Backbone bond lengths (Angstrom), bond angles and torsions (degrees), N, CA, C in turn:
res aa  C-N    CA-C-N  psi(-1)  N-CA   C-N-CA  omega(-1)  CA-C   N-CA-C  phi
1 X - - - 1.471 - - 1.570 107.58 -
2 X 1.325 116.25 134.38 1.480 119.36 174.56 1.470 108.93 -76.26
3 X 1.373 114.75 138.70 1.444 120.10 178.27 1.521 106.96 -138.85
4 X 1.322 114.38 136.30 1.541 124.51 178.80 1.466 107.64 -119.53
5 X 1.346 115.19 129.11 1.437 120.63 179.26 1.476 110.09 -126.21
6 X 1.314 118.22 116.97 1.468 123.61 179.14 1.516 112.59 -92.96
7 X 1.307 116.28 152.90 1.473 122.36 178.42 1.550 108.08 -154.30
8 X 1.338 115.12 161.14 1.447 118.72 175.31 1.556 114.75 108.75
9 X 1.337 116.69 -6.26 1.416 119.13 179.02 1.552 112.92 -74.43
10 X 1.342 115.21 167.64 1.433 117.69 -176.08 1.500 112.24 162.06
11 X 1.290 117.24 -169.10 1.473 125.50 178.59 1.525 109.29 -97.17
12 X 1.316 115.15 132.73 1.455 122.27 176.81 1.510 110.41 -146.70
13 X 1.315 117.26 147.62 1.417 121.68 -176.45 1.569 110.38 -80.43
14 X 1.312 118.60 158.22 1.430 121.81 176.97 1.557 112.50 -52.31
15 X 1.298 116.86 135.89 1.447 118.49 -178.26 1.510 114.78 92.88
16 X 1.284 116.10 -14.07 1.413 122.36 -176.68 1.559 113.21 -83.66
17 X 1.314 113.85 -174.16 1.487 117.85 -177.49 1.469 108.49 -137.64
18 X 1.379 112.09 158.34 1.483 123.93 173.73 1.509 110.82 -146.00
19 X 1.297 114.81 157.76 1.493 119.72 174.77 1.527 106.14 -123.99
20 X 1.328 115.14 120.51 1.413 120.38 172.21 1.548 111.09 -98.43
21 X 1.310 113.78 143.45 1.487 116.20 176.32 1.490 109.93 -132.87
22 X 1.374 113.41 157.23 1.401 120.75 -178.96 1.559 108.09 -140.94
23 X 1.341 113.84 126.79 1.459 119.41 -179.19 1.560 106.30 -109.71
24 X 1.343 116.39 125.69 1.441 122.93 178.29 1.509 111.90 -104.19
25 X 1.285 116.39 139.31 1.419 122.04 179.73 1.616 107.74 -134.39
26 X 1.338 111.98 153.94 1.463 118.84 179.10 1.426 113.90 77.28
27 X 1.356 120.43 18.90 1.441 122.19 177.96 1.547 111.02 -87.12
28 X 1.327 114.42 125.12 1.469 118.94 -176.89 1.561 111.19 -114.97
29 X 1.285 119.67 -14.12 1.444 124.15 178.80 1.562 110.28 -84.73
30 X 1.351 116.08 159.64 1.427 118.83 -172.43 1.554 114.56 -98.14
31 X 1.259 117.67 -35.37 1.467 121.58 -176.67 1.530 113.42 -109.33
32 X 1.289 118.05 109.82 1.435 120.68 178.39 1.491 114.19 -151.44
33 X 1.254 113.43 146.75 1.525 122.13 179.14 1.510 108.68 -89.50
34 X 1.313 117.17 135.08 1.494 121.82 174.23 1.513 106.79 -110.77
35 X 1.257 116.23 147.82 1.500 119.42 178.28 1.542 115.24 -163.30
36 X 1.280 113.75 178.11 1.450 125.10 -177.61 1.499 110.19 -126.92
37 X 1.244 115.59 131.17 1.497 123.85 176.10 1.576 108.48 -124.38
38 X 1.284 116.36 162.81 1.412 116.18 179.90 1.573 109.83 -146.33
39 X 1.284 113.70 154.20 1.479 119.21 -179.86 1.567 108.14 -134.26
40 X 1.311 115.70 113.76 1.450 123.41 -179.32 1.537 106.71 -91.03
41 X 1.343 118.51 157.29 1.459 121.31 179.75 1.449 113.24 -54.64
42 X 1.367 117.65 127.81 1.443 123.32 179.11 1.502 116.64 75.78
43 X 1.344 116.07 6.14 1.468 118.34 177.11 1.535 114.00 -122.14
44 X 1.295 114.40 166.75 1.444 121.13 176.85 1.520 111.73 -76.64
45 X 1.375 115.71 156.56 1.415 117.77 177.86 1.537 109.20 -69.89
46 X 1.304 115.65 136.70 1.425 120.71 -178.89 1.522 114.55 -131.09
47 X 1.340 115.01 157.64 1.482 120.70 -178.89 1.541 108.44 -71.53
48 X 1.369 116.12 137.82 1.432 120.73 171.54 1.495 110.00 -106.21
49 X 1.383 118.38 -51.21 1.428 124.93 179.49 1.475 113.63 -163.53
50 X 1.312 118.19 147.86 1.465 120.80 176.23 1.536 107.90 -135.14
51 X 1.312 114.72 158.08 1.437 120.89 176.92 1.554 108.16 -141.06
52 X 1.288 117.77 123.33 1.495 121.29 -177.00 1.510 110.53 -81.73
53 X 1.276 114.70 173.71 1.486 120.84 -174.34 1.492 111.63 -62.25
54 X 1.301 117.55 -28.83 1.507 122.91 -175.87 1.531 109.25 -96.54
55 X 1.317 120.36 -0.29 1.479 123.31 173.90 1.483 117.97 105.86
56 X 1.315 118.27 -4.06 1.470 118.57 179.74 1.520 107.94 -69.86
57 X 1.318 112.17 139.66 1.475 120.49 -177.63 1.538 114.09 -117.41
58 X 1.295 115.90 154.57 1.476 122.43 -179.24 1.553 105.73 -141.27
59 X 1.323 117.16 132.66 1.472 121.27 -179.74 1.545 111.01 -128.99
60 X 1.273 114.49 147.01 1.477 121.07 170.65 1.537 108.28 -66.38
61 X 1.313 116.59 141.39 1.463 119.66 -179.67 1.556 112.90 -53.04
62 X 1.311 115.88 -35.17 1.473 120.50 -175.50 1.503 112.41 -67.39
63 X 1.336 119.08 -17.41 1.441 119.84 -177.92 1.538 115.24 -119.92
64 X 1.290 116.08 -0.35 1.515 119.81 176.60 1.514 111.64 -57.86
65 X 1.329 114.45 133.54 1.423 121.28 -178.46 1.485 115.00 84.31
66 X 1.305 118.39 -9.89 1.485 123.53 179.57 1.474 111.30 -113.92
67 X 1.332 118.54 -38.92 1.500 121.76 -176.46 1.550 109.52 -107.81
68 X 1.339 117.04 147.90 1.409 123.02 173.38 1.518 113.46 -132.62
69 X 1.329 116.64 126.55 1.421 119.38 -179.09 1.529 109.50 -101.55
70 X 1.305 116.57 144.11 1.494 120.30 178.28 1.533 107.79 -147.03
71 X 1.415 114.27 164.16 1.391 117.28 177.77 1.548 111.19 -145.27
72 X 1.270 113.99 156.32 1.474 121.95 179.32 1.550 104.17 -121.84
73 X 1.268 119.89 101.52 1.450 124.35 -173.91 1.556 110.80 -65.85
74 X 1.357 115.91 -36.39 1.468 118.67 -178.96 1.475 111.79 -63.90
75 X 1.347 116.34 -30.80 1.505 122.27 -175.43 1.518 111.29 -102.88
76 X 1.334 117.62 -5.67 1.401 121.09 -177.78 1.533 113.86 56.89
77 X 1.325 115.48 43.61 1.493 122.25 -179.78 1.509 110.45 -122.87
78 X 1.320 114.42 154.08 1.480 120.79 172.79 1.499 105.86 -134.31
79 X 1.354 116.07 146.00 1.453 122.97 -177.33 1.473 107.95 -126.83
80 X 1.289 116.07 155.43 1.510 123.39 176.06 1.557 105.83 -132.71
81 X 1.253 115.43 110.53 1.484 122.51 175.70 1.505 108.74 -91.94
82 X 1.343 116.42 115.86 1.416 121.55 -174.75 1.551 110.96 -111.47
83 X 1.269 119.89 120.97 1.448 125.59 -177.23 1.548 110.12 -121.02
84 X 1.320 115.71 160.68 1.446 121.82 178.34 1.557 110.33 49.86
85 X 1.287 113.48 47.26 1.492 118.24 -176.21 1.530 111.97 -63.35
86 X 1.370 114.31 143.25 1.456 121.97 178.53 1.536 110.95 -118.61
87 X 1.319 116.89 157.64 1.445 116.90 178.08 1.502 114.78 -56.42
88 X 1.359 118.20 -29.10 1.435 122.08 175.60 1.540 116.10 -68.67
89 X 1.304 115.76 -8.73 1.469 121.13 176.03 1.528 109.95 -82.76
90 X 1.308 120.29 -9.04 1.424 125.22 -179.40 1.607 108.35 -60.33
91 X 1.335 112.95 122.84 1.458 116.92 -178.51 1.590 106.20 -178.82
92 X 1.301 110.98 171.28 1.494 118.78 170.47 1.560 104.92 -91.60
93 X 1.312 111.76 125.06 1.448 119.32 -179.05 1.536 112.60 -99.28
94 X 1.298 115.43 129.88 1.503 119.43 -177.57 1.507 113.38 -116.61
95 X 1.279 117.62 135.12 1.534 124.74 172.52 1.501 106.58 -79.79
96 X 1.331 112.85 144.16 1.468 119.61 177.28 1.541 111.46 -139.93
97 X 1.322 114.26 144.34 1.467 121.32 173.06 1.531 107.16 -128.19
98 X 1.317 113.97 131.46 1.549 119.95 179.71 1.514 107.70 -135.05
99 X 1.384 115.04 133.52 1.464 120.46 174.52 1.490 110.24 -67.01
100 X 1.307 116.98 138.28 1.495 123.49 -173.78 1.537 109.39 -82.33
101 X 1.296 119.34 -26.85 1.480 123.34 -179.80 1.514 112.10 -103.27
102 X 1.315 118.97 -4.92 1.437 125.00 175.62 1.487 107.70 -147.78
103 X 1.287 120.68 75.48 1.440 124.70 -170.86 1.523 113.59 -63.65
104 X 1.304 117.05 -19.91 1.532 116.54 177.69 1.507 112.93 -63.15
105 X 1.284 119.98 -20.85 1.391 127.27 178.46 1.493 109.67 -85.81
106 X 1.280 117.34 104.35 1.536 121.50 -179.72 1.535 111.21 -141.73
107 X 1.333 112.87 153.15 1.444 120.85 -176.55 1.537 110.75 -131.84
108 X 1.339 115.10 147.07 1.469 122.04 -179.34 1.484 113.32 -122.97
109 X 1.288 119.03 147.22 1.421 127.30 169.81 1.498 111.74 -80.52
110 X 1.263 118.01 176.61 1.506 121.03 -176.70 1.590 110.78 -85.07
111 X 1.375 116.12 -15.48 1.469 118.90 179.54 1.474 113.53 96.92
112 X 1.305 115.59 146.51 1.467 123.21 174.85 1.506 110.83 -134.16
113 X 1.308 118.70 134.81 1.422 125.72 -173.99 1.488 111.56 -78.45
114 X 1.381 118.96 127.86 1.451 121.81 169.77 1.490 108.44 -121.30
115 X 1.381 116.45 123.20 1.401 123.24 -179.60 1.492 112.06 -120.23
116 X 1.320 118.21 122.82 1.458 122.56 -177.44 1.548 106.10 -112.44
117 X 1.304 114.90 110.77 1.475 122.88 -172.97 1.476 110.84 -159.23
118 X 1.321 115.80 146.05 1.435 121.18 174.22 1.467 114.60 -96.26
């Protein structure tokens, strides 16, 4: 069974930074996209950033230039470096894995809380 475990969330002041990490286990397929999504209070879950198996990245307009996604294929991990954090970045952040050749197969982590407040 595939399992995704996030870590690194917490409380940070505006303008600060955090690194989120996600460790995946039980993955037997070779090509998959890893990514981060978030859900703020009263809002739908939205894409933050994704990175494909070959390294191509995609970012939400709201985080471009501030967040950086990376992955370590040997360790089956994905990280999200968040800089210049704003109060509007406050949300539960979820790790995601999706097969590139069979997108219907997707997995989610349990989520980690990020709170940006002074």
